[in-house]
N, CA and C of each residue as an Amber inpcrd file, in Angstrom:
protein
   639
  38.0980000 -46.0500000  23.0120000  38.7150000 -45.3070000  23.2000000
  38.9440000 -44.4180000  22.6590000  39.5440000 -42.6770000  22.7240000
  39.6620000 -41.5070000  22.1510000  40.2390000 -41.0670000  22.2360000
  41.7570000 -40.8270000  21.7300000  43.3020000 -40.3700000  21.6990000
  42.9710000 -38.4310000  21.8450000  43.4010000 -38.0550000  22.1840000
  43.2960000 -36.5430000  22.4180000  45.0650000 -35.9800000  22.1650000
  45.0950000 -34.6920000  21.4860000  46.1750000 -34.6710000  21.0550000
  45.9350000 -33.3180000  22.2920000  47.3500000 -33.2460000  23.1740000
  47.4190000 -32.2940000  24.0280000  48.2950000 -31.1290000  23.8230000
  48.0750000 -29.8750000  23.3690000  48.5720000 -28.7300000  22.7390000
  49.0790000 -27.9230000  24.3120000  50.0890000 -26.3600000  23.6380000
  50.4760000 -25.7090000  24.5120000  49.6350000 -24.2910000  24.4160000
  50.3360000 -23.6620000  25.1090000  50.3100000 -22.0350000  24.3690000
  50.3060000 -21.7820000  22.4750000  51.2580000 -21.9760000  22.3890000
  51.3720000 -21.6880000  20.7200000  50.9170000 -22.1040000  19.9680000
  50.0970000 -23.3310000  20.0970000  49.1060000 -23.9550000  19.1200000
  49.7740000 -25.5830000  18.9290000  51.6770000 -25.5350000  19.9080000
  52.1360000 -26.6040000  19.4490000  51.6020000 -28.3340000  19.5810000
  51.8980000 -29.8110000  18.9090000  51.5580000 -30.8110000  20.5370000
  52.2550000 -31.0660000  21.0180000  52.2780000 -31.3010000  22.6360000
  52.6790000 -31.7730000  23.1450000  53.0900000 -33.1630000  23.9790000
  51.5620000 -33.7390000  23.5900000  51.8510000 -35.0050000  23.8260000
  49.9370000 -35.6480000  23.5770000  49.4730000 -36.5640000  24.4850000
  48.6540000 -37.1770000  23.7230000  47.9330000 -37.9410000  24.9690000
  46.3630000 -37.7690000  24.9820000  45.7310000 -38.4140000  26.1220000
  44.3300000 -39.1560000  25.6680000  44.6070000 -40.2050000  26.6620000
  43.7950000 -41.3400000  26.3800000  42.3090000 -40.4250000  27.0130000
  40.9160000 -41.4710000  26.6610000  39.7350000 -41.0980000  27.2140000
  38.7840000 -42.2760000  26.7440000  37.8120000 -42.4510000  27.4990000
  36.6290000 -42.8020000  27.0870000  35.8420000 -42.2130000  27.0530000
  34.6870000 -41.6880000  26.3600000  33.1530000 -41.4540000  26.4720000
  32.4760000 -41.6550000  26.9390000  32.7110000 -43.7800000  26.7050000
  31.6240000 -44.4010000  27.5320000  31.9380000 -44.9890000  29.0570000
  33.0820000 -44.6750000  29.4130000  33.8270000 -44.8760000  30.2580000
  32.9080000 -43.2220000  31.6860000  33.2000000 -42.2200000  30.5370000
  32.3680000 -41.3760000  31.6720000  30.6410000 -41.5290000  31.7860000
  30.0480000 -41.2790000  30.3320000  28.8650000 -41.8660000  30.1900000
  28.5810000 -43.3750000  29.2200000  28.1510000 -44.3860000  29.8840000
  27.9480000 -44.7570000  28.8520000  26.8730000 -45.2530000  28.1320000
  25.8010000 -44.2340000  28.1350000  25.2290000 -44.0970000  26.8810000
  24.6920000 -42.2580000  26.9250000  24.4280000 -42.3890000  25.5350000
  23.7770000 -40.7550000  25.1050000  22.4000000 -40.1710000  24.9540000
  21.2740000 -40.5130000  26.1590000  20.2420000 -40.5920000  25.9850000
  19.6820000 -38.7680000  25.2830000  18.9380000 -38.9750000  24.6790000
  19.2440000 -37.6870000  24.2550000  17.6990000 -36.5660000  24.7320000
  17.2960000 -36.9490000  24.9980000  15.8720000 -37.0820000  25.6810000
  16.2920000 -36.5030000  27.4680000  17.0160000 -37.0650000  28.0050000
  17.5050000 -36.6190000  29.1450000  18.0880000 -35.4420000  28.9550000
  19.1000000 -35.1450000  27.4510000  19.6090000 -33.9560000  27.7780000
  19.0910000 -32.7660000  27.2860000  18.1080000 -33.0510000  26.4290000
  17.2410000 -32.0780000  25.9840000  15.9630000 -31.6600000  26.8410000
  15.5240000 -32.4370000  28.0710000  15.1700000 -31.9320000  29.0410000
  15.8620000 -31.3670000  29.8770000  17.6020000 -31.6790000  30.0490000
  18.5900000 -31.0010000  30.8290000  18.1500000 -29.9780000  30.5130000
  18.0070000 -29.1320000  29.2330000  18.8000000 -27.8830000  28.7740000
  17.3440000 -26.8580000  29.0560000  16.6100000 -28.2730000  28.2220000
  15.2810000 -27.0040000  28.4750000  14.6820000 -26.5840000  30.0030000
  14.9550000 -26.7050000  31.3760000  15.1470000 -26.7380000  32.4390000
  15.9520000 -25.4900000  32.7610000  17.3200000 -25.7710000  32.2150000
  18.2110000 -24.5640000  33.2020000  17.4630000 -23.1820000  31.8420000
  17.1860000 -23.4320000  30.7580000  16.6640000 -22.1590000  30.1230000
  15.1060000 -21.6250000  31.0760000  14.1830000 -22.4620000  31.0850000
  13.1160000 -22.1490000  31.6970000  13.4690000 -21.4530000  32.6330000
  15.1010000 -22.1250000  33.9890000  14.9980000 -21.3310000  34.5880000
  15.4150000 -19.7230000  34.5860000  16.4020000 -19.7400000  33.2790000
  17.0290000 -18.5770000  33.5160000  15.4620000 -17.1610000  32.7040000
  14.4890000 -17.6090000  32.6810000  13.2810000 -16.8560000  32.3110000
  12.8990000 -15.8830000  34.0050000  12.9900000 -14.3590000  33.0280000
  12.0830000 -13.9010000  34.3270000  10.7800000 -14.3020000  35.0640000
   9.8560000 -13.8570000  33.7830000   9.0190000 -14.1250000  34.3790000
   7.9500000 -13.0520000  34.3850000   8.3910000 -11.4310000  34.4690000
   7.8640000 -10.5660000  34.8690000   7.2030000 -10.0800000  33.8450000
   6.6330000 -10.6790000  32.6820000   5.7670000 -10.4240000  31.8180000
   3.9070000 -10.5720000  32.4670000   3.7520000  -8.8710000  32.2830000
   2.2530000  -8.6640000  32.5150000   1.4300000  -8.0490000  31.5220000
   0.2440000  -8.5140000  31.7940000  -0.9440000  -7.2010000  30.6220000
  -1.5860000  -7.4180000  31.6850000  -2.9020000  -6.2320000  31.4760000
  -3.8530000  -5.8730000  31.9660000  -5.0550000  -6.6020000  31.7010000
  -5.8140000  -6.6090000  32.6200000  -7.1710000  -7.2600000  32.5850000
  -8.3100000  -6.4720000  32.7330000  -9.4140000  -6.2590000  32.5800000
 -10.2900000  -5.1840000  31.6660000 -10.8660000  -4.3470000  33.5360000
 -11.0820000  -5.5670000  34.6540000 -10.3210000  -4.4130000  35.8230000
  -9.9120000  -3.5430000  36.2870000  -8.0120000  -3.6240000  35.2170000
  -7.1190000  -3.0490000  35.5540000  -6.8310000  -1.9630000  34.6500000
  -7.8670000  -1.6950000  33.2970000  -7.4780000  -0.3430000  32.1740000
  -8.5780000   0.3870000  33.0000000  -8.3130000   1.8310000  32.6380000
  -9.3700000   2.6680000  32.7700000 -10.6150000   2.8510000  31.6350000
 -11.3410000   3.7210000  32.9010000 -12.5620000   3.8110000  30.9080000
 -13.8890000   3.2690000  32.2580000 -15.1890000   3.8950000  31.9950000
 -16.1190000   3.7350000  32.2300000 -16.6360000   2.4840000  32.8500000
 -17.7730000   1.7170000  32.8760000 -18.1260000   0.1930000  33.1320000
 -19.0780000   0.6900000  32.9630000 -19.6000000   1.3690000  32.4510000
 -21.5940000   1.7730000  32.2350000 -21.4600000   1.2750000  30.5450000
 -22.5870000   0.6900000  30.1600000 -22.6180000   0.0620000  29.3460000
 -23.0130000   1.2940000  27.8660000 -22.2440000   1.1540000  26.3730000
 -21.8590000   2.1040000  26.2030000 -23.0130000   2.9780000  25.7100000
 -24.2380000   1.3800000  25.4480000 -25.3560000   2.1720000  24.5150000
 -26.8010000   0.9980000  25.2650000 -27.9890000   1.6860000  25.0320000
 -28.6750000   0.3140000  25.1770000 -28.6060000  -0.7110000  24.9610000
 -29.4600000  -2.3370000  24.9380000 -29.2630000  -3.7510000  24.3980000
 -29.5340000  -3.3300000  22.5980000 -30.6420000  -2.4920000  22.4330000
 -31.2290000  -2.9140000  21.5360000 -32.1050000  -2.2970000  21.2680000
 -32.5520000  -2.0230000  19.6520000 -33.2400000  -0.4120000  19.0900000
 -31.7080000   0.9330000  18.5140000 -30.7250000   0.2040000  19.0790000
 -30.1400000   1.6440000  18.0730000 -29.5410000   1.1270000  16.7080000
 -29.7580000  -0.2630000  16.3770000 -29.3500000  -1.3760000  15.1810000
 -28.0550000  -1.4910000  15.2960000 -26.8900000  -1.1680000  16.5330000
 -25.9060000  -1.4110000  16.5060000 -25.6530000  -3.3170000  17.0750000
 -24.1100000  -3.4350000  17.5370000 -24.2560000  -4.7250000  17.3010000
 -24.2650000  -4.8330000  19.3420000 -24.3000000  -5.6180000  20.0650000
 -24.4250000  -5.6990000  21.1430000 -23.4060000  -4.9830000  22.0020000
 -23.0890000  -4.4820000  22.9850000 -21.8830000  -3.5050000  23.5010000
 -21.6540000  -4.0230000  25.0930000 -21.3440000  -4.3020000  25.3370000
 -20.6020000  -3.7880000  26.7090000 -19.4470000  -2.4480000  27.6600000
 -19.1740000  -2.3650000  28.2580000 -18.3300000  -0.9490000  28.6990000
 -17.1270000  -1.3850000  27.6570000 -16.2130000  -0.2810000  28.3540000
 -15.5320000  -0.0370000  27.4850000 -14.7360000  -0.4770000  27.6620000
 -14.6350000  -0.9570000  28.8900000 -12.9170000  -2.2600000  28.7180000
 -13.6700000  -3.5760000  28.7180000 -14.0750000  -3.9210000  28.0680000
 -14.4180000  -5.5600000  26.8410000 -13.6720000  -5.2550000  26.0660000
 -12.3010000  -6.8810000  26.1310000 -11.6420000  -6.5800000  25.6340000
 -11.5180000  -6.8100000  23.9480000 -12.5570000  -7.0210000  22.9560000
 -12.8510000  -6.2970000  21.9010000 -12.5160000  -5.2130000  21.3840000
 -12.9130000  -4.3620000  22.5930000 -12.3700000  -2.7630000  21.7620000
 -10.8330000  -2.1470000  22.5110000 -10.2010000  -1.5710000  21.6780000
  -9.4620000  -0.7970000  21.5970000  -8.9470000   0.0300000  22.8520000
  -8.3130000  -0.4500000  23.7470000  -8.0890000  -0.1720000  25.2450000
  -8.7650000  -0.4240000  26.0520000  -9.4710000  -1.2860000  25.5820000
  -9.9910000  -2.3940000  27.2280000  -9.1790000  -3.1560000  27.1620000
  -8.7670000  -4.2670000  28.2590000  -8.3960000  -5.2850000  29.2220000
  -7.9810000  -6.4010000  28.3730000  -7.3310000  -7.4520000  28.3640000
  -6.7260000  -8.4890000  27.7440000  -7.3830000  -9.7760000  28.4240000
  -8.1460000 -10.2360000  27.3490000  -9.0140000 -11.0100000  27.2730000
  -8.7840000 -12.7610000  28.0140000  -7.3450000 -13.0210000  27.8810000
  -6.6130000 -14.2030000  28.7460000  -5.5470000 -13.1170000  29.1410000
  -5.4690000 -12.7840000  29.9730000  -4.3210000 -12.2460000  30.9960000
  -3.3900000 -12.5600000  30.9430000  -2.1670000 -11.7040000  30.9390000
  -0.7550000 -12.2370000  31.5370000   0.0820000 -11.8100000  32.8850000
  -0.0660000 -12.7040000  33.8910000   0.7460000 -12.7600000  34.7130000
   1.4850000 -13.0150000  35.5820000   2.4990000 -12.2830000  36.2570000
   4.0940000 -12.1870000  36.6060000   3.9470000 -13.8350000  37.0980000
   4.8650000 -14.7810000  36.6330000   4.7340000 -16.6200000  37.1420000
   6.5990000 -16.7150000  37.2840000   6.2990000 -18.0020000  37.8690000
   7.9040000 -18.7160000  38.2030000   8.3610000 -19.4330000  37.3230000
   9.3420000 -20.0700000  36.2360000   8.9940000 -20.6260000  35.2330000
  10.1130000 -22.0160000  35.9290000  10.2590000 -21.6870000  37.5460000
  11.6190000 -21.9570000  37.7900000  11.0220000 -24.0000000  38.1120000
  11.8380000 -24.8150000  37.8010000  11.3160000 -26.6400000  38.3970000
  12.9750000 -26.7450000  37.4480000  13.0370000 -28.2260000  39.1060000
  14.1790000 -28.6140000  38.9220000  13.9480000 -30.0490000  38.8510000
  14.7320000 -30.8190000  37.9550000  14.5760000 -32.0170000  37.6940000
  15.8950000 -32.7730000  39.1190000  15.0720000 -34.4390000  38.7860000
  16.3540000 -35.2310000  40.1700000  17.5410000 -34.3320000  40.4380000
  18.5510000 -35.2150000  40.6810000  20.0950000 -34.8090000  40.8340000
  20.8250000 -35.7400000  40.1010000  20.1240000 -36.7550000  40.2430000
  20.9610000 -38.1700000  39.1000000  20.7680000 -37.5040000  38.2110000
  19.5420000 -37.3670000  38.1360000  19.2150000 -37.0370000  36.3300000
  20.1090000 -35.5870000  35.5820000  20.2430000 -34.4760000  36.8700000
  21.3480000 -33.3530000  35.9760000  22.0620000 -34.0410000  36.0260000
  22.8460000 -34.5530000  37.1700000  24.5840000 -35.2500000  37.1310000
  24.5320000 -36.0860000  35.6580000  23.6550000 -37.2030000  35.5450000
  24.1330000 -37.9500000  33.9850000  23.6610000 -37.1070000  32.7750000
  22.3740000 -35.8460000  32.7420000  22.8950000 -35.2680000  31.4870000
  23.7310000 -34.5310000  31.5420000  24.5920000 -34.1270000  32.2000000
  26.2860000 -32.7940000  31.8790000  26.9890000 -34.4090000  31.8340000
  27.6510000 -35.8630000  31.7300000  28.4000000 -36.1940000  31.8250000
  27.8860000 -36.5410000  30.3740000  26.8690000 -36.9680000  29.8840000
  26.4460000 -37.2020000  28.7890000  26.9810000 -36.2390000  27.8380000
  26.9420000 -34.7620000  28.2420000  26.7370000 -33.8280000  27.3670000
  28.6400000 -33.2180000  26.8520000  29.8510000 -34.0960000  28.5440000
  31.4840000 -33.8930000  28.2370000  31.3150000 -35.0900000  27.5890000
  30.5890000 -36.6210000  27.1680000  31.2510000 -37.5140000  26.4160000
  30.7090000 -37.7940000  25.5130000  29.7530000 -36.6420000  24.8290000
  29.2540000 -36.2860000  23.3020000  30.4570000 -35.1190000  22.7730000
  30.1350000 -34.4220000  23.4410000  31.4160000 -33.1700000  22.9970000
  32.7130000 -34.4170000  22.5990000  33.1820000 -35.2610000  23.3640000
  34.6130000 -36.0510000  22.9700000  34.4400000 -36.7810000  22.3600000
  33.5390000 -37.5140000  22.1740000  32.9890000 -38.4110000  20.8770000
  32.7500000 -37.4310000  19.8020000  32.0520000 -36.8760000  19.4340000
  32.1940000 -35.7590000  18.4360000  33.5600000 -34.8380000  18.1460000
  34.5250000 -35.4470000  19.0130000  35.9690000 -34.6960000  18.8230000
  36.2230000 -32.5830000  18.2280000  35.0400000 -32.5990000  19.4470000
  34.7500000 -30.7120000  19.8370000  35.9030000 -29.9580000  20.8500000
  36.0800000 -31.3400000  21.8070000  37.3360000 -30.9440000  22.6980000
  38.9490000 -30.4170000  21.9750000  39.5040000 -29.5340000  22.4460000
  40.5050000 -29.0310000  22.4430000  40.9630000 -29.6270000  23.6380000
  42.1550000 -29.7480000  23.8750000  43.1540000 -30.6190000  25.5410000
  44.6360000 -29.2070000  25.1320000  44.5240000 -28.3670000  26.7840000
  45.7830000 -27.3980000  26.7320000  46.8250000 -28.1350000  27.4490000
  47.8240000 -27.9130000  27.8560000  48.1330000 -28.1980000  29.1170000
  48.5850000 -27.9160000  30.2470000  48.4430000 -26.5290000  29.7580000
  47.9180000 -25.5360000  31.1470000  47.6330000 -24.1290000  30.7760000
  46.4480000 -23.6530000  31.8330000  46.4810000 -22.2910000  31.4330000
  46.4860000 -21.3100000  32.4990000  47.9250000 -20.9810000  32.6890000
  48.3330000 -19.9740000  33.6180000  48.3570000 -18.5380000  33.1340000
  47.9570000 -17.6470000  33.5530000  47.8850000 -16.5170000  33.8170000
  48.7840000 -15.6200000  34.5440000  49.8310000 -14.5800000  34.6030000
  50.0700000 -13.9370000  35.8250000  49.5420000 -12.8340000  35.6490000
  48.7460000 -11.7230000  34.8820000  48.1320000 -10.9330000  35.7720000
  46.5730000 -10.9770000  34.2730000  45.3640000 -10.4570000  34.1940000
  44.4350000 -10.5090000  33.8770000  44.9560000  -9.3630000  32.0040000
  45.2270000 -10.4390000  31.0650000  44.9560000  -9.6630000  29.9190000
  44.5430000 -10.1630000  28.5400000  42.9810000  -9.9640000  27.6480000
  42.1840000 -10.5080000  27.1930000  43.1120000 -10.2780000  25.9890000
  44.0270000  -9.8280000  24.9690000  44.9300000 -10.2370000  23.8940000
  45.3380000 -11.1760000  24.5500000  46.3030000 -11.8420000  25.6130000
  47.1080000 -12.8120000  25.7320000  46.4520000 -13.8780000  25.1250000
  44.9030000 -13.8720000  25.9310000  43.9830000 -15.2930000  25.8700000
  43.6920000 -15.1130000  24.6720000  43.0980000 -13.8380000  23.6920000
  42.8710000 -14.5210000  22.0900000  43.8770000 -15.0830000  21.7210000
  45.1540000 -14.1200000  21.9120000  46.0120000 -15.2120000  21.2320000
  46.7010000 -16.6320000  21.7780000  46.0860000 -16.8660000  22.9600000
  46.1020000 -18.4630000  23.2490000  44.8410000 -19.2010000  21.9400000
  43.9500000 -18.8120000  22.3940000  42.6230000 -18.8500000  21.1780000
  42.7610000 -19.3830000  19.8350000  43.5820000 -18.4440000  19.2830000
  43.4440000 -18.0900000  17.7440000  44.3850000 -18.9700000  17.6190000
  45.9490000 -19.0660000  18.7070000  47.0450000 -20.6410000  18.4610000
  46.1060000 -21.7320000  18.2690000  45.5150000 -21.9800000  18.9170000
  44.6190000 -23.5980000  18.9930000  43.5440000 -23.0930000  17.9480000
  43.4570000 -22.3220000  16.9780000  41.8880000 -22.6840000  15.7450000
  41.1810000 -22.2750000  16.8840000  40.6920000 -22.3050000  17.8540000
  39.6980000 -21.4790000  18.4490000  39.3810000 -20.1890000  17.7010000
  39.5160000 -18.7410000  17.2410000  39.6710000 -17.2690000  17.2150000
  38.1830000 -17.6690000  16.5300000  37.1860000 -16.9850000  17.1710000
  36.2790000 -16.5140000  16.3110000  34.7440000 -17.4230000  16.5410000
  35.0740000 -18.6860000  16.9950000  33.9900000 -19.2840000  17.6220000
  33.8660000 -19.3690000  18.7690000  32.1820000 -19.8500000  19.1280000
  32.1130000 -20.2320000  20.6940000  32.4530000 -20.9300000  22.0050000
  33.4040000 -20.4290000  22.4910000  34.1310000 -21.9800000  23.4040000
  33.9980000 -21.4620000  24.9410000  33.7560000 -22.8330000  25.1190000
  33.8910000 -22.7130000  27.0120000  35.2530000 -23.1630000  27.6590000
  36.2300000 -22.8690000  27.7390000  37.0330000 -23.1240000  28.8110000
  36.7040000 -23.2950000  30.1780000  37.3050000 -24.5320000  30.6840000
  36.8450000 -25.5430000  31.3680000  38.2580000 -25.4140000  32.1860000
  38.2020000 -25.1950000  33.4800000  39.8300000 -25.2830000  34.1740000
  39.4160000 -26.4850000  35.6490000  40.3210000 -26.8060000  36.2930000
  40.1010000 -27.8020000  37.8680000  40.0680000 -26.7670000  38.8250000
  40.6990000 -25.7430000  38.7040000  39.9000000 -24.0840000  40.2000000
  39.4440000 -23.0020000  39.1640000  39.2230000 -22.5580000  40.1480000
  38.9080000 -20.9320000  39.8770000  40.3000000 -20.0490000  39.5670000
  40.2640000 -19.7140000  38.3950000  41.0750000 -19.3360000  37.8260000
  40.8120000 -17.6420000  37.7300000  41.2480000 -16.9770000  38.5290000
  39.9660000 -15.5550000  38.3190000  41.1920000 -14.6870000  37.3720000
  42.0480000 -14.4860000  36.8120000  42.9350000 -13.8450000  35.6950000
  42.6680000 -14.7590000  34.0590000  42.2080000 -16.0730000  34.3480000
  42.1990000 -16.5110000  32.7510000  40.3590000 -16.6100000  32.9310000
  39.3050000 -15.8340000  33.9790000  37.7520000 -15.7520000  34.3200000
  38.1470000 -13.8500000  33.4680000  38.9210000 -13.3640000  34.2680000
  38.8620000 -11.5400000  33.9090000  39.2920000 -11.6890000  32.3270000
  40.3700000 -12.1640000  31.9580000  40.8530000 -12.1890000  30.1740000
  39.8510000 -12.4770000  29.1430000  38.6690000 -13.5900000  29.5450000
  38.1910000 -13.8630000  28.6950000  36.2820000 -13.1250000  28.6910000
  36.2940000 -12.0040000  29.9030000  34.7410000 -11.6770000  29.5440000
  34.5070000 -10.6590000  28.8400000  35.7340000  -9.9380000  27.9550000
  35.4290000  -9.0200000  26.6010000  35.7140000  -9.7730000  26.1050000
  35.9450000 -11.0940000  25.6760000  36.0990000 -11.8510000  24.5400000
  34.9760000 -12.2250000  24.2820000  33.8570000 -12.0140000  23.1020000
  32.5290000 -12.8210000  22.6330000  32.2840000 -13.7510000  22.6040000
  31.4110000 -14.7210000  22.8070000  31.4980000 -16.0160000  22.8630000
  32.6140000 -17.1420000  23.2380000  32.8710000 -17.0200000  24.8100000
  34.0230000 -17.5790000  25.7100000  33.9080000 -16.6710000  26.8350000
  33.5110000 -18.7200000  27.4850000  32.9010000 -18.0320000  29.2660000
  34.3110000 -19.3560000  29.8300000  34.0830000 -19.4580000  30.7730000
  35.2180000 -19.3080000  31.5220000  34.5720000 -19.9570000  32.8630000
  34.6300000 -21.2620000  33.4400000  33.8620000 -22.4220000  34.0380000
  34.7420000 -23.7100000  34.9370000  34.5750000 -23.3420000  36.4800000
  35.5460000 -25.1050000  36.5470000  34.8750000 -25.6290000  36.4310000
  35.1590000 -27.4290000  35.8510000  34.6800000 -28.5740000  35.8300000
  33.3670000 -28.9740000  37.1560000  33.8460000 -28.4460000  37.9710000
  33.0680000 -28.4570000  39.4080000  31.2440000 -28.1070000  38.8080000
  31.9320000 -26.8240000  38.3920000  30.2890000 -25.9690000  38.1000000
  29.6950000 -26.6770000  36.4320000  30.1250000 -27.4350000  35.4200000
  29.5800000 -27.7740000  34.5200000  28.3710000 -28.4270000  33.9560000
  27.5320000 -27.4200000  33.5380000  26.0770000 -28.4050000  33.9100000
  26.3020000 -28.6780000  31.8240000  25.0720000 -29.7320000  31.7550000
  24.4060000 -29.7420000  30.3280000  24.4800000 -28.6240000  29.2290000
  24.1650000 -27.3590000  29.5770000  23.8500000 -26.7310000  28.5690000
  24.6860000 -25.2960000  28.4800000  25.3030000 -25.9570000  29.3330000
  27.2720000 -25.0400000  28.9090000  28.0490000 -26.0000000  28.7960000
  27.5690000 -26.8010000  28.5340000  28.7160000 -27.4980000  27.4500000
  28.1210000 -28.0710000  26.7690000  26.6540000 -28.2050000  26.0050000
  26.4500000 -28.1690000  24.4470000  26.2840000 -27.0870000  24.0540000
  25.9570000 -25.6700000  24.3210000  25.5580000 -24.9560000  23.3890000
  26.6340000 -24.2610000  22.6740000  27.9090000 -24.4120000  23.3480000
  29.3010000 -23.8630000  22.7470000  29.8500000 -24.4620000  21.6290000
  30.3370000 -23.8590000  20.3410000  31.3310000 -25.0730000  19.7410000
  31.9060000 -25.6710000  19.9420000  32.9210000 -25.4350000  20.7000000
  33.9190000 -25.8000000  21.4940000  34.5020000 -26.2260000  23.0360000
  34.5320000 -27.3060000  23.3040000  35.0710000 -27.2310000  24.3280000
  36.6470000 -26.9930000  24.8240000  37.3850000 -26.2180000  25.5670000
  38.8160000 -25.9560000  25.4920000  38.9470000 -26.1550000  27.4230000
  39.3290000 -27.6810000  27.3820000  39.7730000 -27.7490000  28.7160000
  41.5170000 -28.5010000  29.2090000  41.8880000 -27.8750000  30.3500000
  42.4620000 -28.2930000  30.5770000  43.2430000 -29.3190000  30.9240000
  44.4780000 -29.9020000  30.7710000  45.0020000 -31.2090000  31.3790000
  44.4610000 -32.1420000  32.4480000  44.6000000 -30.7250000  33.0350000
  44.2860000 -30.6240000  34.9960000  43.3640000 -31.6120000  35.0630000
  42.1830000 -30.4580000  34.4260000  40.4200000 -30.4530000  34.1780000
  40.4990000 -31.8310000  33.4780000  40.8780000 -32.5770000  32.0720000
  40.2420000 -33.7360000  32.4820000  41.0870000 -34.6250000  32.5770000
  42.0440000 -34.3220000  33.6690000  42.2170000 -36.1560000  34.4670000
  41.5910000 -36.1320000  35.6750000  40.7960000 -34.4530000  36.3800000
  39.4450000 -34.8380000  37.2150000  38.3010000 -34.9900000  36.1900000
  38.3050000 -34.6040000  35.5090000  36.9410000 -35.6980000  34.7070000
  36.7040000 -37.3600000  34.6930000  38.3110000 -37.7270000  34.2660000
  38.7230000 -39.3730000  33.8310000  38.2560000 -39.9930000  35.6090000
  39.0730000 -38.9520000  36.4760000  39.1190000 -39.7600000  38.0240000
  36.9820000 -39.4730000  38.5960000  36.9640000 -38.4010000  38.0440000
  35.8460000 -38.8030000  38.8880000  34.7630000 -39.5660000  38.1350000
  34.6340000 -40.1220000  36.9640000  33.9170000 -41.4450000  36.2680000
  34.3330000 -42.6190000  37.0600000  35.6180000 -42.2560000  37.0490000
  35.7090000 -43.9560000  38.0200000  36.3260000 -43.9040000  38.7630000
  35.2800000 -42.6300000  39.7810000  34.9590000 -43.1560000  41.3770000
  33.7940000 -43.3500000  41.0110000  32.6780000 -42.9460000  40.1200000
  31.5980000 -43.0090000  39.9610000  30.5500000 -44.5530000  39.6120000
  32.1020000 -44.5960000  38.7420000  32.0330000 -46.1530000  38.2850000
  32.0860000 -47.5670000  39.4570000  33.0450000 -47.0040000  39.9710000
  33.4070000 -48.5690000  41.3650000  32.1250000 -47.9260000  42.4110000
  32.2570000 -46.9540000  42.6010000  30.5170000 -46.9680000  43.1960000
  29.5800000 -47.9130000  43.3090000
C-alpha cells in the first residue's frame, strides 16, 4: 500500500490518498511493457521512405563497353547499383509498420505502467484542476508550485477539460489526457504523472471492478 499526498494548486498538502499498486497490476512484466511501447512507436511510423531501383533511374540500359578486350572490369549499364547515379541495390519501398497486440495485453500493459509510476514515486496528486479559461501562464504556475517545472509531465484528468488541454499546448514536455485514453507509452515516456484526485479514484474503481470480475 502506498500513501500519496494530495496537493492543491498552490502546492500545499491538503490530504492523503491510499492506493495499492498491486491492486492495479499484480505484477510488472517488463517484456510486455517493452512490446507495448514498441507497438505504439511502430504505429507512429509513416512508412513513406523510398529509394529508386535500377529500373526507375534515368540512363540507357546499353552495356557501356564490350565484355572483353578493353582491359577494364566487366560492367553492365550505367543504371547498375555500383555506379554513381545508379539504382539502389536493396530498394526501399513504402510500407506500413502497423500492428496490434491483443486487447488484453494492451490493457494489462497500461495498468502495469501506471502501477510502476506509483511504486516509483513518480505520481503527483492534485485535489482538482479546474480552469475558467485557457491560460498557459496559470497552468505553468500550478506546475511550478508542484515542483514539476521543466519536467516532462503527463496530466491525467477524469474527463476531457478543454481549458486545461489548451493551456498545456504551449508548455514544452507537458501533455494532457483522460484516464480512459491512457496507454503504456504515454505513461512511461514522461518523468512525472500529474493526476487529479478524481482521476486516481477512477483508476482505483476500475481496478477493483476488474479484480472482482
